[in-house]
N, C-alpha and C positions, 0 to 999 in steps of 0.2 A: 465181465471183466473184473479182475480182482483189484480192490482198492489198495492204494499204497499208504503206508504209515510213515509219517514224517516225524523225526525226533526234533526236539527243541533246537539242537545245534544246527541241523540242516535248515530249519525254518529261518533261524537267525541269519545264516549265511545268504539265503535267498533275499531276505529283506534288506540286508546290508548292501547287496548289489544295487538295489533300487535307490537306496539312500545316497549311494555314491554317484548317482546320476545316470545310471544305465536305464534304457527304456524299459518300462514295465512290460510292454508287449513282448519284447525280446526275451526277457527273463522268464515270462510265463510260457512262451513257446519252448524254450530250452528245457525247462523243468516239467513241462506238460501239466501245468496247473492253470486254472482260470484266473482272470484278473481279480474277481471278487475274493477269491481265496488269498491272493497276494495281499490285497488291501486289508483283509481281516487279520492276517499275520502281522502286517505292519502296525496296525492299530494296537494289537496285543503287545507287540514289541515295545512300542513307544509308551504305552501305559505302564508297563512293568519296569522300564529303565530306572526310575528313581529308586525302586526297591533294591536294585543291584548295588547302587552307590551307598545306600543306607547300611547294607550288610557290611560293606568294606569299612565304613566309618565305625561301626560298632566293633568290628574285629580289631581295628587299629586301637580303639579306646581300651578294649579288653587287654590287648598286648601291652599297652603302656602301663596299665595298672599292674599287670603281672611283673613287668620289668621293675617297677618301683618297689614292689614287695621283695623281689629277689635282691635288689640293691640294698634294701634295708636289712635283709637277712645276712648278706655278706658283711655289712658293716658291723652287725652284732657279733658275728662269728670272729671277725678280726679283733674286736675289742676283747672278747673272751680269750682268744689266743694270746693277746698281749698281756692280759692279767696272769695267765698261766705261766708265761715266760718270765714275768717279773717275780712270781713266787718261787720259781726254780733257781733264780739267780742268787 
C-alpha cells in the first residue's frame, strides 16, 4: 500500500477539528490515520504555535519602522519643495 503524504496545511486542518471538540476517533477514521499520528501532529502544532505569532509581531514591527522612515522622507521632501517654491517667488 502506498503511503500518503500530508502537507502542513492538511495536517493543521485535521488537528483543528480535534481542537474544536470533535472526537479524535471520528477524525482518524475519516482521514484514515491512526490516533498516535493525530496526537503527534497535534503536539507539533501546539509546539510551533508561538513561532507563528512571533513572526507576525516581527513583521508588524518592521512595517512600523518602514512607515516611520517613509513619513520622515515625505516630510523632508515637503520642506525641500517649500524652499524651492519660496525661491521662485
